[in-house]
PDB file as gemmi writes it, atoms N, CA and C in Angstrom:
CRYST1    1.000    1.000    1.000  90.00  90.00  90.00 P 1                      
ATOM      1  N   MET A   1    -184.618  15.665   7.218  1.00  0.00           N  
ATOM      2  CA  MET A   1    -185.497  15.910   7.912  1.00  0.00           C  
ATOM      3  C   MET A   1    -186.334  15.893   7.829  1.00  0.00           C  
ATOM      4  N   ILE A   2    -187.206  15.646   8.844  1.00  0.00           N  
ATOM      5  CA  ILE A   2    -188.521  14.735   8.808  1.00  0.00           C  
ATOM      6  C   ILE A   2    -189.576  16.162   9.444  1.00  0.00           C  
ATOM      7  N   LYS A   3    -190.586  16.179   9.249  1.00  0.00           N  
ATOM      8  CA  LYS A   3    -191.390  17.397   9.542  1.00  0.00           C  
ATOM      9  C   LYS A   3    -192.169  16.584  10.701  1.00  0.00           C  
ATOM     10  N   VAL A   4    -192.577  16.895  11.961  1.00  0.00           N  
ATOM     11  CA  VAL A   4    -193.303  16.545  12.759  1.00  0.00           C  
ATOM     12  C   VAL A   4    -194.004  17.207  13.199  1.00  0.00           C  
ATOM     13  N   ARG A   5    -195.326  16.932  13.423  1.00  0.00           N  
ATOM     14  CA  ARG A   5    -196.432  17.686  13.636  1.00  0.00           C  
ATOM     15  C   ARG A   5    -196.901  17.414  15.185  1.00  0.00           C  
ATOM     16  N   ILE A   6    -196.801  18.593  15.782  1.00  0.00           N  
ATOM     17  CA  ILE A   6    -197.003  18.362  17.716  1.00  0.00           C  
ATOM     18  C   ILE A   6    -198.482  19.120  17.953  1.00  0.00           C  
ATOM     19  N   PRO A   7    -198.835  17.736  18.531  1.00  0.00           N  
ATOM     20  CA  PRO A   7    -200.501  18.007  18.983  1.00  0.00           C  
ATOM     21  C   PRO A   7    -200.384  19.419  20.328  1.00  0.00           C  
ATOM     22  N   THR A   8    -201.107  19.684  20.492  1.00  0.00           N  
ATOM     23  CA  THR A   8    -201.440  20.865  21.616  1.00  0.00           C  
ATOM     24  C   THR A   8    -200.930  20.570  22.898  1.00  0.00           C  
ATOM     25  N   PRO A   9    -201.416  19.204  23.391  1.00  0.00           N  
ATOM     26  CA  PRO A   9    -201.128  18.823  24.693  1.00  0.00           C  
ATOM     27  C   PRO A   9    -199.216  18.670  24.758  1.00  0.00           C  
ATOM     28  N   LEU A  10    -199.021  18.045  23.327  1.00  0.00           N  
ATOM     29  CA  LEU A  10    -197.577  18.118  23.804  1.00  0.00           C  
ATOM     30  C   LEU A  10    -196.308  19.465  23.515  1.00  0.00           C  
ATOM     31  N   ARG A  11    -197.359  20.417  23.313  1.00  0.00           N  
ATOM     32  CA  ARG A  11    -196.483  21.390  22.662  1.00  0.00           C  
ATOM     33  C   ARG A  11    -195.800  22.272  24.007  1.00  0.00           C  
ATOM     34  N   PRO A  12    -196.009  22.169  24.811  1.00  0.00           N  
ATOM     35  CA  PRO A  12    -195.453  22.662  26.530  1.00  0.00           C  
ATOM     36  C   PRO A  12    -193.654  21.878  26.496  1.00  0.00           C  
ATOM     37  N   MET A  13    -193.461  20.963  25.993  1.00  0.00           N  
ATOM     38  CA  MET A  13    -192.596  20.203  25.362  1.00  0.00           C  
ATOM     39  C   MET A  13    -191.493  20.824  24.539  1.00  0.00           C  
ATOM     40  N   THR A  14    -192.002  21.434  23.469  1.00  0.00           N  
ATOM     41  CA  THR A  14    -191.162  21.707  22.138  1.00  0.00           C  
ATOM     42  C   THR A  14    -191.739  23.380  22.658  1.00  0.00           C  
ATOM     43  N   GLY A  15    -191.716  23.783  23.488  1.00  0.00           N  
ATOM     44  CA  GLY A  15    -191.436  25.461  23.721  1.00  0.00           C  
ATOM     45  C   GLY A  15    -192.698  25.594  22.380  1.00  0.00           C  
ATOM     46  N   GLY A  16    -193.672  25.360  22.798  1.00  0.00           N  
ATOM     47  CA  GLY A  16    -194.906  26.043  21.782  1.00  0.00           C  
ATOM     48  C   GLY A  16    -194.632  25.595  20.919  1.00  0.00           C  
ATOM     49  N   LYS A  17    -193.793  24.796  20.121  1.00  0.00           N  
ATOM     50  CA  LYS A  17    -193.780  24.866  18.353  1.00  0.00           C  
ATOM     51  C   LYS A  17    -194.779  23.824  18.463  1.00  0.00           C  
ATOM     52  N   ASN A  18    -195.858  23.889  16.971  1.00  0.00           N  
ATOM     53  CA  ASN A  18    -196.629  22.695  16.397  1.00  0.00           C  
ATOM     54  C   ASN A  18    -196.032  22.134  15.552  1.00  0.00           C  
ATOM     55  N   GLU A  19    -194.827  22.515  15.223  1.00  0.00           N  
ATOM     56  CA  GLU A  19    -193.889  21.770  14.337  1.00  0.00           C  
ATOM     57  C   GLU A  19    -192.665  21.827  14.530  1.00  0.00           C  
ATOM     58  N   VAL A  20    -191.606  20.580  14.608  1.00  0.00           N  
ATOM     59  CA  VAL A  20    -190.566  20.798  14.500  1.00  0.00           C  
ATOM     60  C   VAL A  20    -189.960  19.272  13.517  1.00  0.00           C  
ATOM     61  N   GLU A  21    -188.836  20.108  13.300  1.00  0.00           N  
ATOM     62  CA  GLU A  21    -187.747  18.919  11.969  1.00  0.00           C  
ATOM     63  C   GLU A  21    -186.762  18.339  12.966  1.00  0.00           C  
ATOM     64  N   ILE A  22    -187.006  16.967  13.048  1.00  0.00           N  
ATOM     65  CA  ILE A  22    -185.845  15.975  13.240  1.00  0.00           C  
ATOM     66  C   ILE A  22    -185.412  14.836  12.112  1.00  0.00           C  
ATOM     67  N   ALA A  23    -184.343  14.929  12.496  1.00  0.00           N  
ATOM     68  CA  ALA A  23    -183.227  13.398  11.853  1.00  0.00           C  
ATOM     69  C   ALA A  23    -183.873  12.191  12.040  1.00  0.00           C  
ATOM     70  N   GLY A  24    -184.225  10.989  11.016  1.00  0.00           N  
ATOM     71  CA  GLY A  24    -184.432  10.200  11.591  1.00  0.00           C  
ATOM     72  C   GLY A  24    -184.638   8.961  10.620  1.00  0.00           C  
ATOM     73  N   ASN A  25    -184.810   8.053  10.250  1.00  0.00           N  
ATOM     74  CA  ASN A  25    -184.906   7.073   9.313  1.00  0.00           C  
ATOM     75  C   ASN A  25    -185.927   6.047   9.535  1.00  0.00           C  
ATOM     76  N   SER A  26    -186.419   5.894  10.524  1.00  0.00           N  
ATOM     77  CA  SER A  26    -187.629   5.423  10.907  1.00  0.00           C  
ATOM     78  C   SER A  26    -188.376   6.204  11.720  1.00  0.00           C  
ATOM     79  N   VAL A  27    -189.521   6.043  12.309  1.00  0.00           N  
ATOM     80  CA  VAL A  27    -191.056   6.522  13.331  1.00  0.00           C  
ATOM     81  C   VAL A  27    -189.874   5.729  14.565  1.00  0.00           C  
ATOM     82  N   ALA A  28    -189.482   5.431  15.196  1.00  0.00           N  
ATOM     83  CA  ALA A  28    -188.711   4.848  16.442  1.00  0.00           C  
ATOM     84  C   ALA A  28    -187.541   6.033  16.213  1.00  0.00           C  
ATOM     85  N   GLU A  29    -187.112   5.840  15.223  1.00  0.00           N  
ATOM     86  CA  GLU A  29    -185.654   6.433  15.781  1.00  0.00           C  
ATOM     87  C   GLU A  29    -186.122   8.168  15.329  1.00  0.00           C  
ATOM     88  N   ILE A  30    -186.957   8.564  14.654  1.00  0.00           N  
ATOM     89  CA  ILE A  30    -187.773  10.126  15.228  1.00  0.00           C  
ATOM     90  C   ILE A  30    -188.326  10.056  16.354  1.00  0.00           C  
ATOM     91  N   ILE A  31    -189.014   9.133  17.185  1.00  0.00           N  
ATOM     92  CA  ILE A  31    -189.265   8.999  18.598  1.00  0.00           C  
ATOM     93  C   ILE A  31    -188.033   9.258  19.750  1.00  0.00           C  
ATOM     94  N   GLU A  32    -187.082   8.337  19.419  1.00  0.00           N  
ATOM     95  CA  GLU A  32    -185.722   8.507  20.302  1.00  0.00           C  
ATOM     96  C   GLU A  32    -185.019   9.686  20.372  1.00  0.00           C  
ATOM     97  N   ASN A  33    -184.650  10.566  18.794  1.00  0.00           N  
ATOM     98  CA  ASN A  33    -184.151  11.988  18.521  1.00  0.00           C  
ATOM     99  C   ASN A  33    -184.876  13.004  19.289  1.00  0.00           C  
ATOM    100  N   LEU A  34    -186.212  13.011  18.979  1.00  0.00           N  
ATOM    101  CA  LEU A  34    -187.224  13.877  19.176  1.00  0.00           C  
ATOM    102  C   LEU A  34    -187.471  14.282  20.944  1.00  0.00           C  
ATOM    103  N   THR A  35    -187.372  12.830  22.021  1.00  0.00           N  
ATOM    104  CA  THR A  35    -187.139  12.867  22.999  1.00  0.00           C  
ATOM    105  C   THR A  35    -185.303  13.594  23.478  1.00  0.00           C  
ATOM    106  N   SER A  36    -184.446  13.512  22.649  1.00  0.00           N  
ATOM    107  CA  SER A  36    -183.145  13.687  23.237  1.00  0.00           C  
ATOM    108  C   SER A  36    -183.481  14.880  23.231  1.00  0.00           C  
ATOM    109  N   VAL A  37    -184.231  15.761  22.157  1.00  0.00           N  
ATOM    110  CA  VAL A  37    -184.250  17.438  22.015  1.00  0.00           C  
ATOM    111  C   VAL A  37    -185.093  17.892  23.036  1.00  0.00           C  
ATOM    112  N   HIS A  38    -186.502  16.981  23.223  1.00  0.00           N  
ATOM    113  CA  HIS A  38    -187.614  17.661  24.079  1.00  0.00           C  
ATOM    114  C   HIS A  38    -187.835  16.455  25.067  1.00  0.00           C  
ATOM    115  N   PRO A  39    -187.061  16.683  26.114  1.00  0.00           N  
ATOM    116  CA  PRO A  39    -186.642  15.163  27.171  1.00  0.00           C  
ATOM    117  C   PRO A  39    -188.680  15.286  27.745  1.00  0.00           C  
ATOM    118  N   GLY A  40    -188.484  14.159  28.126  1.00  0.00           N  
ATOM    119  CA  GLY A  40    -189.905  13.708  29.096  1.00  0.00           C  
ATOM    120  C   GLY A  40    -190.910  13.322  27.340  1.00  0.00           C  
ATOM    121  N   ILE A  41    -190.888  13.403  26.246  1.00  0.00           N  
ATOM    122  CA  ILE A  41    -191.822  13.922  25.158  1.00  0.00           C  
ATOM    123  C   ILE A  41    -192.276  12.130  24.887  1.00  0.00           C  
ATOM    124  N   LYS A  42    -190.993  11.140  24.970  1.00  0.00           N  
ATOM    125  CA  LYS A  42    -191.231   9.744  24.402  1.00  0.00           C  
ATOM    126  C   LYS A  42    -192.576   8.609  25.425  1.00  0.00           C  
ATOM    127  N   GLU A  43    -192.169   9.950  26.574  1.00  0.00           N  
ATOM    128  CA  GLU A  43    -193.314   8.551  27.926  1.00  0.00           C  
ATOM    129  C   GLU A  43    -194.223   9.013  27.661  1.00  0.00           C  
ATOM    130  N   ARG A  44    -194.616  10.401  27.021  1.00  0.00           N  
ATOM    131  CA  ARG A  44    -195.775  10.577  26.671  1.00  0.00           C  
ATOM    132  C   ARG A  44    -196.530   9.847  25.295  1.00  0.00           C  
ATOM    133  N   ILE A  45    -195.955   9.656  24.526  1.00  0.00           N  
ATOM    134  CA  ILE A  45    -196.022   9.223  23.547  1.00  0.00           C  
ATOM    135  C   ILE A  45    -196.223   7.290  23.396  1.00  0.00           C  
ATOM    136  N   CYS A  46    -195.042   7.082  24.358  1.00  0.00           N  
ATOM    137  CA  CYS A  46    -194.784   5.433  24.345  1.00  0.00           C  
ATOM    138  C   CYS A  46    -195.058   4.956  25.723  1.00  0.00           C  
ATOM    139  N   ASP A  47    -195.511   3.489  26.080  1.00  0.00           N  
ATOM    140  CA  ASP A  47    -195.249   2.800  26.861  1.00  0.00           C  
ATOM    141  C   ASP A  47    -194.078   2.376  27.755  1.00  0.00           C  
ATOM    142  N   GLU A  48    -194.753   1.709  28.876  1.00  0.00           N  
ATOM    143  CA  GLU A  48    -193.313   1.512  29.280  1.00  0.00           C  
ATOM    144  C   GLU A  48    -192.309   0.194  28.660  1.00  0.00           C  
ATOM    145  N   GLN A  49    -193.075  -0.163  28.176  1.00  0.00           N  
ATOM    146  CA  GLN A  49    -192.252  -1.328  27.205  1.00  0.00           C  
ATOM    147  C   GLN A  49    -191.878  -0.971  25.726  1.00  0.00           C  
ATOM    148  N   GLY A  50    -192.123   0.418  25.363  1.00  0.00           N  
ATOM    149  CA  GLY A  50    -191.199   1.621  24.400  1.00  0.00           C  
ATOM    150  C   GLY A  50    -192.353   1.803  23.172  1.00  0.00           C  
ATOM    151  N   GLU A  51    -193.663   0.684  23.558  1.00  0.00           N  
ATOM    152  CA  GLU A  51    -194.482   0.821  22.160  1.00  0.00           C  
ATOM    153  C   GLU A  51    -195.150   1.926  22.207  1.00  0.00           C  
ATOM    154  N   VAL A  52    -195.860   2.548  20.833  1.00  0.00           N  
ATOM    155  CA  VAL A  52    -196.879   3.692  21.065  1.00  0.00           C  
ATOM    156  C   VAL A  52    -198.261   3.335  21.455  1.00  0.00           C  
ATOM    157  N   ARG A  53    -198.491   4.319  22.955  1.00  0.00           N  
ATOM    158  CA  ARG A  53    -199.369   4.163  23.615  1.00  0.00           C  
ATOM    159  C   ARG A  53    -200.997   4.265  22.635  1.00  0.00           C  
ATOM    160  N   ARG A  54    -201.808   3.242  22.991  1.00  0.00           N  
ATOM    161  CA  ARG A  54    -202.888   2.897  21.916  1.00  0.00           C  
ATOM    162  C   ARG A  54    -203.705   4.140  21.929  1.00  0.00           C  
ATOM    163  N   PHE A  55    -203.816   5.162  22.817  1.00  0.00           N  
ATOM    164  CA  PHE A  55    -204.491   6.336  22.267  1.00  0.00           C  
ATOM    165  C   PHE A  55    -203.559   7.148  21.540  1.00  0.00           C  
ATOM    166  N   ILE A  56    -202.586   7.030  21.430  1.00  0.00           N  
ATOM    167  CA  ILE A  56    -201.966   7.662  20.001  1.00  0.00           C  
ATOM    168  C   ILE A  56    -201.611   7.137  19.220  1.00  0.00           C  
ATOM    169  N   ASN A  57    -202.101   7.892  18.083  1.00  0.00           N  
ATOM    170  CA  ASN A  57    -202.164   7.580  16.273  1.00  0.00           C  
ATOM    171  C   ASN A  57    -200.936   8.196  16.116  1.00  0.00           C  
ATOM    172  N   ILE A  58    -199.888   7.581  15.097  1.00  0.00           N  
ATOM    173  CA  ILE A  58    -198.778   8.282  14.334  1.00  0.00           C  
ATOM    174  C   ILE A  58    -199.025   8.341  12.992  1.00  0.00           C  
ATOM    175  N   TYR A  59    -199.191   9.093  12.399  1.00  0.00           N  
ATOM    176  CA  TYR A  59    -199.168   9.242  10.664  1.00  0.00           C  
ATOM    177  C   TYR A  59    -198.250   9.306   9.937  1.00  0.00           C  
ATOM    178  N   VAL A  60    -197.416   8.505   9.462  1.00  0.00           N  
ATOM    179  CA  VAL A  60    -196.363   9.283   7.855  1.00  0.00           C  
ATOM    180  C   VAL A  60    -197.381   9.433   6.754  1.00  0.00           C  
ATOM    181  N   ASN A  61    -196.651  11.135   6.341  1.00  0.00           N  
ATOM    182  CA  ASN A  61    -197.557  11.174   5.085  1.00  0.00           C  
ATOM    183  C   ASN A  61    -199.313  10.453   4.965  1.00  0.00           C  
ATOM    184  N   GLU A  62    -199.928  11.075   5.822  1.00  0.00           N  
ATOM    185  CA  GLU A  62    -201.148  10.717   6.353  1.00  0.00           C  
ATOM    186  C   GLU A  62    -202.117   9.581   6.443  1.00  0.00           C  
ATOM    187  N   GLU A  63    -200.622   8.503   6.720  1.00  0.00           N  
ATOM    188  CA  GLU A  63    -200.933   7.051   6.427  1.00  0.00           C  
ATOM    189  C   GLU A  63    -200.685   6.479   7.863  1.00  0.00           C  
ATOM    190  N   ASP A  64    -201.430   5.521   8.734  1.00  0.00           N  
ATOM    191  CA  ASP A  64    -201.411   5.446  10.216  1.00  0.00           C  
ATOM    192  C   ASP A  64    -200.412   4.357   9.851  1.00  0.00           C  
ATOM    193  N   ILE A  65    -199.670   5.013  10.725  1.00  0.00           N  
ATOM    194  CA  ILE A  65    -198.651   3.860  10.977  1.00  0.00           C  
ATOM    195  C   ILE A  65    -199.021   2.096  11.529  1.00  0.00           C  
ATOM    196  N   ARG A  66    -199.990   1.994  11.687  1.00  0.00           N  
ATOM    197  CA  ARG A  66    -200.716   0.549  11.997  1.00  0.00           C  
ATOM    198  C   ARG A  66    -200.476  -0.413  11.397  1.00  0.00           C  
ATOM    199  N   PHE A  67    -200.709   0.703   9.817  1.00  0.00           N  
ATOM    200  CA  PHE A  67    -201.081  -0.054   8.462  1.00  0.00           C  
ATOM    201  C   PHE A  67    -200.387   0.048   7.809  1.00  0.00           C  
ATOM    202  N   LEU A  68    -199.109   0.069   8.240  1.00  0.00           N  
ATOM    203  CA  LEU A  68    -197.730   0.217   7.629  1.00  0.00           C  
ATOM    204  C   LEU A  68    -196.532  -0.465   8.628  1.00  0.00           C  
ATOM    205  N   THR A  69    -195.530  -0.221   9.257  1.00  0.00           N  
ATOM    206  CA  THR A  69    -194.695  -1.216   9.719  1.00  0.00           C  
ATOM    207  C   THR A  69    -194.827  -0.825  10.942  1.00  0.00           C  
ATOM    208  N   GLY A  70    -195.570  -0.089  11.855  1.00  0.00           N  
ATOM    209  CA  GLY A  70    -195.562   0.223  13.270  1.00  0.00           C  
ATOM    210  C   GLY A  70    -194.108   1.348  13.255  1.00  0.00           C  
ATOM    211  N   LYS A  71    -193.989   0.827  14.053  1.00  0.00           N  
ATOM    212  CA  LYS A  71    -192.380   2.140  14.689  1.00  0.00           C  
ATOM    213  C   LYS A  71    -191.425   1.883  14.002  1.00  0.00           C  
ATOM    214  N   GLU A  72    -191.491   1.044  13.274  1.00  0.00           N  
ATOM    215  CA  GLU A  72    -190.488   0.404  12.011  1.00  0.00           C  
ATOM    216  C   GLU A  72    -190.633   1.035  10.878  1.00  0.00           C  
ATOM    217  N   THR A  73    -191.644   1.835  10.913  1.00  0.00           N  
ATOM    218  CA  THR A  73    -191.935   2.289   9.370  1.00  0.00           C  
ATOM    219  C   THR A  73    -191.007   3.425   9.022  1.00  0.00           C  
ATOM    220  N   PRO A  74    -190.142   3.297   7.667  1.00  0.00           N  
ATOM    221  CA  PRO A  74    -188.953   3.545   7.027  1.00  0.00           C  
ATOM    222  C   PRO A  74    -189.688   5.278   6.895  1.00  0.00           C  
ATOM    223  N   LEU A  75    -188.431   6.142   7.259  1.00  0.00           N  
ATOM    224  CA  LEU A  75    -188.494   7.444   6.815  1.00  0.00           C  
ATOM    225  C   LEU A  75    -187.638   8.018   5.432  1.00  0.00           C  
ATOM    226  N   LYS A  76    -187.986   9.131   5.185  1.00  0.00           N  
ATOM    227  CA  LYS A  76    -187.012  10.187   4.520  1.00  0.00           C  
ATOM    228  C   LYS A  76    -187.094  11.328   4.211  1.00  0.00           C  
ATOM    229  N   ASP A  77    -186.202  11.992   3.412  1.00  0.00           N  
ATOM    230  CA  ASP A  77    -186.214  13.439   3.863  1.00  0.00           C  
ATOM    231  C   ASP A  77    -187.520  13.971   3.247  1.00  0.00           C  
ATOM    232  N   GLY A  78    -187.796  14.906   4.051  1.00  0.00           N  
ATOM    233  CA  GLY A  78    -189.460  15.092   2.998  1.00  0.00           C  
ATOM    234  C   GLY A  78    -190.496  14.525   3.628  1.00  0.00           C  
ATOM    235  N   ASP A  79    -191.012  13.320   4.199  1.00  0.00           N  
ATOM    236  CA  ASP A  79    -191.301  13.000   4.895  1.00  0.00           C  
ATOM    237  C   ASP A  79    -192.373  13.732   6.070  1.00  0.00           C  
ATOM    238  N   GLU A  80    -193.777  13.540   6.349  1.00  0.00           N  
ATOM    239  CA  GLU A  80    -194.060  14.313   7.637  1.00  0.00           C  
ATOM    240  C   GLU A  80    -194.379  13.148   8.488  1.00  0.00           C  
ATOM    241  N   MET A  81    -194.723  13.169   9.459  1.00  0.00           N  
ATOM    242  CA  MET A  81    -195.393  12.513  11.233  1.00  0.00           C  
ATOM    243  C   MET A  81    -195.970  13.354  11.690  1.00  0.00           C  
ATOM    244  N   SER A  82    -196.924  13.252  11.724  1.00  0.00           N  
ATOM    245  CA  SER A  82    -198.430  13.446  12.734  1.00  0.00           C  
ATOM    246  C   SER A  82    -198.362  12.537  14.310  1.00  0.00           C  
ATOM    247  N   ILE A  83    -198.495  13.382  15.240  1.00  0.00           N  
ATOM    248  CA  ILE A  83    -198.394  12.938  16.334  1.00  0.00           C  
ATOM    249  C   ILE A  83    -199.907  12.976  17.292  1.00  0.00           C  
ATOM    250  N   ILE A  84    -201.353  12.238  17.028  1.00  0.00           N  
ATOM    251  CA  ILE A  84    -202.641  12.887  17.200  1.00  0.00           C  
ATOM    252  C   ILE A  84    -202.925  11.841  18.411  1.00  0.00           C  
ATOM    253  N   PRO A  85    -203.112  12.399  19.562  1.00  0.00           N  
ATOM    254  CA  PRO A  85    -204.196  11.772  20.742  1.00  0.00           C  
ATOM    255  C   PRO A  85    -205.509  11.476  20.252  1.00  0.00           C  
ATOM    256  N   ALA A  86    -206.051  10.265  20.903  1.00  0.00           N  
ATOM    257  CA  ALA A  86    -207.152  10.134  20.288  1.00  0.00           C  
ATOM    258  C   ALA A  86    -208.098  10.717  20.672  1.00  0.00           C  
ATOM    259  N   ILE A  87    -209.596  10.980  20.714  1.00  0.00           N  
ATOM    260  CA  ILE A  87    -210.023  11.992  21.558  1.00  0.00           C  
ATOM    261  C   ILE A  87    -211.087  10.834  21.836  1.00  0.00           C  
ATOM    262  N   ALA A  88    -211.412  10.781  23.208  1.00  0.00           N  
ATOM    263  CA  ALA A  88    -212.675   9.898  23.677  1.00  0.00           C  
ATOM    264  C   ALA A  88    -213.783  10.800  24.288  1.00  0.00           C  
ATOM    265  N   GLY A  89    -214.439  10.510  24.273  1.00  0.00           N  
ATOM    266  CA  GLY A  89    -215.898  10.977  25.234  1.00  0.00           C  
ATOM    267  C   GLY A  89    -217.380  10.912  24.682  1.00  0.00           C  
ATOM    268  N   GLY A  90    -218.409  11.841  24.771  1.00  0.00           N  
ATOM    269  CA  GLY A  90    -219.761  10.817  24.464  1.00  0.00           C  
ATOM    270  C   GLY A  90    -220.342  10.232  25.486  1.00  0.00           C  
ATOM    271  N   ARG A  91    -221.349   9.756  25.307  1.00  0.00           N  
ATOM    272  CA  ARG A  91    -222.213   8.922  26.552  1.00  0.00           C  
ATOM    273  C   ARG A  91    -221.875   7.596  26.517  1.00  0.00           C  
TER     274      ARG A  91                                                      
END                                                                             
C-alpha cells in the first residue's frame, strides 16, 4: 500500500481525509486506483489527455516525479506520494 497525502482542496472528495492508502505500482496506477475509490479526483489532478496538470506537483518520497520518470515512476509498499497544488500569487 502507498500512503497518499491529499491536499486541502481535494479532501472533500476523500471524505475529509488528509491521507489515504491505495495499492499501485506506479504513480499512474495510484491515480487510477484513487479515482475508483474517490470518483472525480483524477479530473482534478490530470488534464483531458491524462497528463498531470501543470499546476499540480506530485512527489514520491519527497522527490518531484518530473525529475524521476513522471507518471510511470515506480512505487513499492511503504512509499509515500504527495499531491501538492501549486500556489500562485503576488504582484
